[in-house]
PDB file of N, CA, C and O in Angstrom:
ATOM      1  N   THR A   1     202.740-147.593  98.553  1.00  0.00           N
ATOM      2  CA  THR A   1     201.895-147.621  99.837  1.00  0.00           C
ATOM      3  C   THR A   1     203.380-147.307 100.797  1.00  0.00           C
ATOM      4  O   THR A   1     204.550-147.446 100.440  1.00  0.00           O
ATOM      5  N   LEU A   2     202.853-146.860 102.064  1.00  0.00           N
ATOM      6  CA  LEU A   2     203.822-146.294 103.044  1.00  0.00           C
ATOM      7  C   LEU A   2     203.464-147.044 104.163  1.00  0.00           C
ATOM      8  O   LEU A   2     202.274-147.005 104.473  1.00  0.00           O
ATOM      9  N   ALA A   3     204.491-147.957 105.080  1.00  0.00           N
ATOM     10  CA  ALA A   3     204.312-148.522 105.908  1.00  0.00           C
ATOM     11  C   ALA A   3     204.696-148.181 107.398  1.00  0.00           C
ATOM     12  O   ALA A   3     205.914-148.101 107.562  1.00  0.00           O
ATOM     13  N   CYS A   4     203.955-147.970 108.481  1.00  0.00           N
ATOM     14  CA  CYS A   4     204.269-147.818 109.563  1.00  0.00           C
ATOM     15  C   CYS A   4     205.274-148.912 110.279  1.00  0.00           C
ATOM     16  O   CYS A   4     204.829-149.931 110.807  1.00  0.00           O
ATOM     17  N   PRO A   5     206.600-148.609 110.242  1.00  0.00           N
ATOM     18  CA  PRO A   5     207.416-149.235 110.897  1.00  0.00           C
ATOM     19  C   PRO A   5     207.325-149.783 112.347  1.00  0.00           C
ATOM     20  O   PRO A   5     208.200-150.594 112.653  1.00  0.00           O
ATOM     21  N   THR A   6     206.424-149.472 113.260  1.00  0.00           N
ATOM     22  CA  THR A   6     206.026-150.041 114.420  1.00  0.00           C
ATOM     23  C   THR A   6     205.022-150.950 114.487  1.00  0.00           C
ATOM     24  O   THR A   6     205.056-151.981 115.159  1.00  0.00           O
ATOM     25  N   CYS A   7     203.992-150.527 113.694  1.00  0.00           N
ATOM     26  CA  CYS A   7     202.752-151.837 113.623  1.00  0.00           C
ATOM     27  C   CYS A   7     202.558-152.036 112.230  1.00  0.00           C
ATOM     28  O   CYS A   7     201.627-152.819 112.040  1.00  0.00           O
ATOM     29  N   GLY A   8     203.066-151.636 111.221  1.00  0.00           N
ATOM     30  CA  GLY A   8     202.889-152.182 109.713  1.00  0.00           C
ATOM     31  C   GLY A   8     201.665-151.297 108.900  1.00  0.00           C
ATOM     32  O   GLY A   8     201.679-151.270 107.670  1.00  0.00           O
ATOM     33  N   ARG A   9     200.734-150.663 109.583  1.00  0.00           N
ATOM     34  CA  ARG A   9     199.540-150.162 108.850  1.00  0.00           C
ATOM     35  C   ARG A   9     200.137-149.397 107.966  1.00  0.00           C
ATOM     36  O   ARG A   9     201.136-148.723 108.217  1.00  0.00           O
ATOM     37  N   SER A  10     199.449-149.461 106.655  1.00  0.00           N
ATOM     38  CA  SER A  10     199.807-148.697 105.531  1.00  0.00           C
ATOM     39  C   SER A  10     198.710-147.641 104.876  1.00  0.00           C
ATOM     40  O   SER A  10     197.493-147.792 104.769  1.00  0.00           O
ATOM     41  N   PHE A  11     199.635-146.393 104.426  1.00  0.00           N
ATOM     42  CA  PHE A  11     199.296-145.275 104.046  1.00  0.00           C
ATOM     43  C   PHE A  11     199.688-144.893 102.838  1.00  0.00           C
ATOM     44  O   PHE A  11     200.838-145.135 102.473  1.00  0.00           O
ATOM     45  N   ALA A  12     198.687-144.155 101.926  1.00  0.00           N
ATOM     46  CA  ALA A  12     198.923-143.846 100.877  1.00  0.00           C
ATOM     47  C   ALA A  12     199.788-142.533 100.640  1.00  0.00           C
ATOM     48  O   ALA A  12     200.545-142.346  99.688  1.00  0.00           O
ATOM     49  N   ARG A  13     199.528-141.649 101.700  1.00  0.00           N
ATOM     50  CA  ARG A  13     200.458-140.335 101.829  1.00  0.00           C
ATOM     51  C   ARG A  13     201.141-140.451 102.919  1.00  0.00           C
ATOM     52  O   ARG A  13     200.675-140.949 103.944  1.00  0.00           O
ATOM     53  N   ARG A  14     202.242-140.030 102.812  1.00  0.00           N
ATOM     54  CA  ARG A  14     203.310-139.488 103.790  1.00  0.00           C
ATOM     55  C   ARG A  14     202.921-138.725 104.780  1.00  0.00           C
ATOM     56  O   ARG A  14     203.412-139.050 105.861  1.00  0.00           O
ATOM     57  N   GLU A  15     201.962-137.507 104.804  1.00  0.00           N
ATOM     58  CA  GLU A  15     201.407-137.036 105.878  1.00  0.00           C
ATOM     59  C   GLU A  15     200.652-137.758 106.975  1.00  0.00           C
ATOM     60  O   GLU A  15     200.814-137.696 108.194  1.00  0.00           O
ATOM     61  N   HIS A  16     199.794-138.453 106.262  1.00  0.00           N
ATOM     62  CA  HIS A  16     199.021-139.531 106.949  1.00  0.00           C
ATOM     63  C   HIS A  16     199.867-140.609 107.658  1.00  0.00           C
ATOM     64  O   HIS A  16     199.504-141.066 108.742  1.00  0.00           O
ATOM     65  N   LEU A  17     200.830-140.954 107.132  1.00  0.00           N
ATOM     66  CA  LEU A  17     201.776-141.951 107.805  1.00  0.00           C
ATOM     67  C   LEU A  17     202.343-141.451 109.169  1.00  0.00           C
ATOM     68  O   LEU A  17     202.358-142.094 110.218  1.00  0.00           O
ATOM     69  N   LYS A  18     202.915-139.887 108.914  1.00  0.00           N
ATOM     70  CA  LYS A  18     203.567-139.021 109.772  1.00  0.00           C
ATOM     71  C   LYS A  18     202.620-139.024 110.930  1.00  0.00           C
ATOM     72  O   LYS A  18     203.005-139.376 112.045  1.00  0.00           O
ATOM     73  N   ARG A  19     201.214-138.587 110.664  1.00  0.00           N
ATOM     74  CA  ARG A  19     200.177-138.197 111.698  1.00  0.00           C
ATOM     75  C   ARG A  19     199.912-139.618 112.542  1.00  0.00           C
ATOM     76  O   ARG A  19     199.765-139.689 113.762  1.00  0.00           O
ATOM     77  N   HIS A  20     199.891-140.570 111.732  1.00  0.00           N
ATOM     78  CA  HIS A  20     199.496-142.002 112.547  1.00  0.00           C
ATOM     79  C   HIS A  20     200.749-142.499 113.527  1.00  0.00           C
ATOM     80  O   HIS A  20     200.526-143.080 114.589  1.00  0.00           O
ATOM     81  N   CYS A  21     201.946-142.235 113.100  1.00  0.00           N
ATOM     82  CA  CYS A  21     202.991-142.604 113.858  1.00  0.00           C
ATOM     83  C   CYS A  21     203.088-141.897 115.374  1.00  0.00           C
ATOM     84  O   CYS A  21     203.521-142.465 116.377  1.00  0.00           O
ATOM     85  N   ALA A  22     202.551-140.440 115.301  1.00  0.00           N
ATOM     86  CA  ALA A  22     202.291-140.054 116.465  1.00  0.00           C
ATOM     87  C   ALA A  22     201.647-140.781 117.399  1.00  0.00           C
ATOM     88  O   ALA A  22     201.953-140.630 118.582  1.00  0.00           O
ATOM     89  N   THR A  23     200.818-141.535 117.081  1.00  0.00           N
ATOM     90  CA  THR A  23     199.886-142.122 118.002  1.00  0.00           C
ATOM     91  C   THR A  23     200.968-143.260 118.799  1.00  0.00           C
ATOM     92  O   THR A  23     200.637-143.710 119.896  1.00  0.00           O
ATOM     93  N   HIS A  24     202.000-143.588 118.288  1.00  0.00           N
ATOM     94  CA  HIS A  24     202.912-144.399 119.193  1.00  0.00           C
ATOM     95  C   HIS A  24     204.019-143.920 119.900  1.00  0.00           C
ATOM     96  O   HIS A  24     204.965-144.633 120.234  1.00  0.00           O
ATOM     97  N   LEU A  25     203.892-142.440 120.192  1.00  0.00           N
ATOM     98  CA  LEU A  25     204.522-141.831 121.109  1.00  0.00           C
ATOM     99  C   LEU A  25     204.243-142.247 122.602  1.00  0.00           C
ATOM    100  O   LEU A  25     203.090-142.247 123.031  1.00  0.00           O
ATOM    101  N   PRO A  26     205.439-142.643 123.475  1.00  0.00           N
ATOM    102  CA  PRO A  26     204.720-142.893 124.752  1.00  0.00           C
ATOM    103  C   PRO A  26     203.792-141.931 125.372  1.00  0.00           C
ATOM    104  O   PRO A  26     203.747-140.762 124.987  1.00  0.00           O
ATOM    105  N   ALA A  27     203.010-142.413 126.375  1.00  0.00           N
ATOM    106  CA  ALA A  27     202.024-141.372 126.942  1.00  0.00           C
ATOM    107  C   ALA A  27     202.729-140.297 127.554  1.00  0.00           C
ATOM    108  O   ALA A  27     203.771-140.439 128.193  1.00  0.00           O
ATOM    109  N   GLY A  28     202.112-139.162 127.336  1.00  0.00           N
ATOM    110  CA  GLY A  28     202.796-138.114 128.326  1.00  0.00           C
ATOM    111  C   GLY A  28     203.953-137.388 127.261  1.00  0.00           C
ATOM    112  O   GLY A  28     204.459-136.342 127.665  1.00  0.00           O
ATOM    113  N   THR A  29     204.275-137.786 126.249  1.00  0.00           N
ATOM    114  CA  THR A  29     205.290-137.170 125.419  1.00  0.00           C
ATOM    115  C   THR A  29     204.867-136.509 124.166  1.00  0.00           C
ATOM    116  O   THR A  29     203.665-136.606 123.922  1.00  0.00           O
ATOM    117  N   GLY A  30     205.520-135.926 123.408  1.00  0.00           N
ATOM    118  CA  GLY A  30     205.258-135.436 122.219  1.00  0.00           C
ATOM    119  C   GLY A  30     205.408-133.722 121.884  1.00  0.00           C
ATOM    120  O   GLY A  30     205.277-132.949 122.833  1.00  0.00           O
ATOM    121  N   PRO A  31     205.619-133.308 120.835  1.00  0.00           N
ATOM    122  CA  PRO A  31     205.727-132.258 120.344  1.00  0.00           C
ATOM    123  C   PRO A  31     204.909-130.804 120.717  1.00  0.00           C
ATOM    124  O   PRO A  31     205.367-129.663 120.763  1.00  0.00           O
ATOM    125  N   PHE A  32     203.640-131.251 120.945  1.00  0.00           N
ATOM    126  CA  PHE A  32     202.627-130.270 121.284  1.00  0.00           C
ATOM    127  C   PHE A  32     202.334-130.160 122.682  1.00  0.00           C
ATOM    128  O   PHE A  32     201.982-131.174 123.285  1.00  0.00           O
ATOM    129  N   VAL A  33     202.432-129.081 123.266  1.00  0.00           N
ATOM    130  CA  VAL A  33     202.312-128.874 124.963  1.00  0.00           C
ATOM    131  C   VAL A  33     201.548-127.925 125.193  1.00  0.00           C
ATOM    132  O   VAL A  33     201.838-126.813 124.752  1.00  0.00           O
ATOM    133  N   CYS A  34     200.046-128.184 126.157  1.00  0.00           N
ATOM    134  CA  CYS A  34     199.383-127.417 126.447  1.00  0.00           C
ATOM    135  C   CYS A  34     199.879-126.389 127.323  1.00  0.00           C
ATOM    136  O   CYS A  34     200.437-126.651 128.389  1.00  0.00           O
ATOM    137  N   GLN A  35     199.669-125.121 126.855  1.00  0.00           N
ATOM    138  CA  GLN A  35     200.228-124.015 127.907  1.00  0.00           C
ATOM    139  C   GLN A  35     199.266-123.720 129.073  1.00  0.00           C
ATOM    140  O   GLN A  35     199.372-122.549 129.435  1.00  0.00           O
ATOM    141  N   ILE A  36     198.527-124.300 129.640  1.00  0.00           N
ATOM    142  CA  ILE A  36     197.955-124.201 130.470  1.00  0.00           C
ATOM    143  C   ILE A  36     198.225-125.294 131.839  1.00  0.00           C
ATOM    144  O   ILE A  36     198.577-124.991 132.978  1.00  0.00           O
ATOM    145  N   CYS A  37     197.935-126.583 131.295  1.00  0.00           N
ATOM    146  CA  CYS A  37     198.644-127.602 132.128  1.00  0.00           C
ATOM    147  C   CYS A  37     199.865-128.412 131.983  1.00  0.00           C
ATOM    148  O   CYS A  37     200.175-129.295 132.782  1.00  0.00           O
ATOM    149  N   ALA A  38     200.668-128.034 130.764  1.00  0.00           N
ATOM    150  CA  ALA A  38     201.736-128.900 130.301  1.00  0.00           C
ATOM    151  C   ALA A  38     201.880-130.144 129.964  1.00  0.00           C
ATOM    152  O   ALA A  38     202.949-130.753 129.914  1.00  0.00           O
ATOM    153  N   LYS A  39     200.650-130.621 129.688  1.00  0.00           N
ATOM    154  CA  LYS A  39     200.394-131.966 129.034  1.00  0.00           C
ATOM    155  C   LYS A  39     200.763-132.029 127.773  1.00  0.00           C
ATOM    156  O   LYS A  39     200.440-131.120 127.009  1.00  0.00           O
ATOM    157  N   CYS A  40     201.504-133.113 127.335  1.00  0.00           N
ATOM    158  CA  CYS A  40     201.966-133.010 125.981  1.00  0.00           C
ATOM    159  C   CYS A  40     201.123-134.038 125.149  1.00  0.00           C
ATOM    160  O   CYS A  40     200.563-134.999 125.675  1.00  0.00           O
ATOM    161  N   PHE A  41     201.076-133.749 123.751  1.00  0.00           N
ATOM    162  CA  PHE A  41     200.389-134.459 122.656  1.00  0.00           C
ATOM    163  C   PHE A  41     201.114-134.740 121.458  1.00  0.00           C
ATOM    164  O   PHE A  41     201.918-133.881 121.097  1.00  0.00           O
ATOM    165  N   GLY A  42     200.977-135.847 120.725  1.00  0.00           N
ATOM    166  CA  GLY A  42     201.648-136.257 119.622  1.00  0.00           C
ATOM    167  C   GLY A  42     201.072-135.546 118.336  1.00  0.00           C
ATOM    168  O   GLY A  42     201.626-135.546 117.237  1.00  0.00           O
ATOM    169  N   ARG A  43     199.766-134.886 118.675  1.00  0.00           N
ATOM    170  CA  ARG A  43     199.137-134.279 117.670  1.00  0.00           C
ATOM    171  C   ARG A  43     198.463-133.099 117.516  1.00  0.00           C
ATOM    172  O   ARG A  43     197.320-133.142 117.973  1.00  0.00           O
ATOM    173  N   SER A  44     198.805-132.010 117.001  1.00  0.00           N
ATOM    174  CA  SER A  44     198.097-130.804 117.417  1.00  0.00           C
ATOM    175  C   SER A  44     196.431-130.710 117.413  1.00  0.00           C
ATOM    176  O   SER A  44     195.805-129.945 118.146  1.00  0.00           O
ATOM    177  N   ASP A  45     195.904-131.510 116.578  1.00  0.00           N
ATOM    178  CA  ASP A  45     194.270-131.541 116.663  1.00  0.00           C
ATOM    179  C   ASP A  45     193.973-131.820 117.967  1.00  0.00           C
ATOM    180  O   ASP A  45     193.106-131.203 118.586  1.00  0.00           O
ATOM    181  N   VAL A  46     194.787-132.915 118.540  1.00  0.00           N
ATOM    182  CA  VAL A  46     194.383-133.423 119.711  1.00  0.00           C
ATOM    183  C   VAL A  46     194.643-132.516 120.779  1.00  0.00           C
ATOM    184  O   VAL A  46     193.795-132.383 121.662  1.00  0.00           O
ATOM    185  N   LEU A  47     195.910-131.759 120.811  1.00  0.00           N
ATOM    186  CA  LEU A  47     196.287-130.661 121.617  1.00  0.00           C
ATOM    187  C   LEU A  47     194.931-129.775 121.559  1.00  0.00           C
ATOM    188  O   LEU A  47     194.451-129.421 122.636  1.00  0.00           O
ATOM    189  N   THR A  48     194.345-129.432 120.453  1.00  0.00           N
ATOM    190  CA  THR A  48     193.314-128.165 120.407  1.00  0.00           C
ATOM    191  C   THR A  48     192.122-128.849 121.199  1.00  0.00           C
ATOM    192  O   THR A  48     191.515-128.089 121.953  1.00  0.00           O
ATOM    193  N   GLN A  49     191.758-129.959 121.154  1.00  0.00           N
ATOM    194  CA  GLN A  49     190.431-130.462 121.663  1.00  0.00           C
ATOM    195  C   GLN A  49     190.772-130.489 123.216  1.00  0.00           C
ATOM    196  O   GLN A  49     189.842-130.442 124.021  1.00  0.00           O
ATOM    197  N   HIS A  50     192.029-130.561 123.629  1.00  0.00           N
ATOM    198  CA  HIS A  50     192.021-130.637 124.973  1.00  0.00           C
ATOM    199  C   HIS A  50     191.924-129.402 125.279  1.00  0.00           C
ATOM    200  O   HIS A  50     190.959-129.075 125.970  1.00  0.00           O
ATOM    201  N   GLU A  51     192.750-128.528 124.915  1.00  0.00           N
ATOM    202  CA  GLU A  51     192.711-126.982 125.337  1.00  0.00           C
ATOM    203  C   GLU A  51     191.240-126.565 125.731  1.00  0.00           C
ATOM    204  O   GLU A  51     191.002-125.961 126.777  1.00  0.00           O
ATOM    205  N   ALA A  52     190.210-126.953 124.765  1.00  0.00           N
ATOM    206  CA  ALA A  52     188.839-126.722 124.846  1.00  0.00           C
ATOM    207  C   ALA A  52     188.339-127.210 125.834  1.00  0.00           C
ATOM    208  O   ALA A  52     187.199-126.772 125.992  1.00  0.00           O
ATOM    209  N   THR A  53     188.804-128.295 126.997  1.00  0.00           N
ATOM    210  CA  THR A  53     188.461-128.671 127.785  1.00  0.00           C
ATOM    211  C   THR A  53     188.803-127.503 129.477  1.00  0.00           C
ATOM    212  O   THR A  53     188.179-127.396 130.533  1.00  0.00           O
ATOM    213  N   HIS A  54     189.809-126.983 129.056  1.00  0.00           N
ATOM    214  CA  HIS A  54     190.191-125.705 130.023  1.00  0.00           C
ATOM    215  C   HIS A  54     189.090-124.679 130.419  1.00  0.00           C
ATOM    216  O   HIS A  54     189.370-123.722 131.142  1.00  0.00           O
TER     217      HIS A  54
END
């Protein structure tokens, strides 16, 4: 298993660990940016949900 270095939560798959680690990013940071309001997100699916609110 793969453990999160921040909180210790374990994952069987590397991509699940990577997705989880994005939840530990500071608020307002992340690689996924809304083109309408410039808000940043750590996960692309959360950005997609956000964009639907515009």
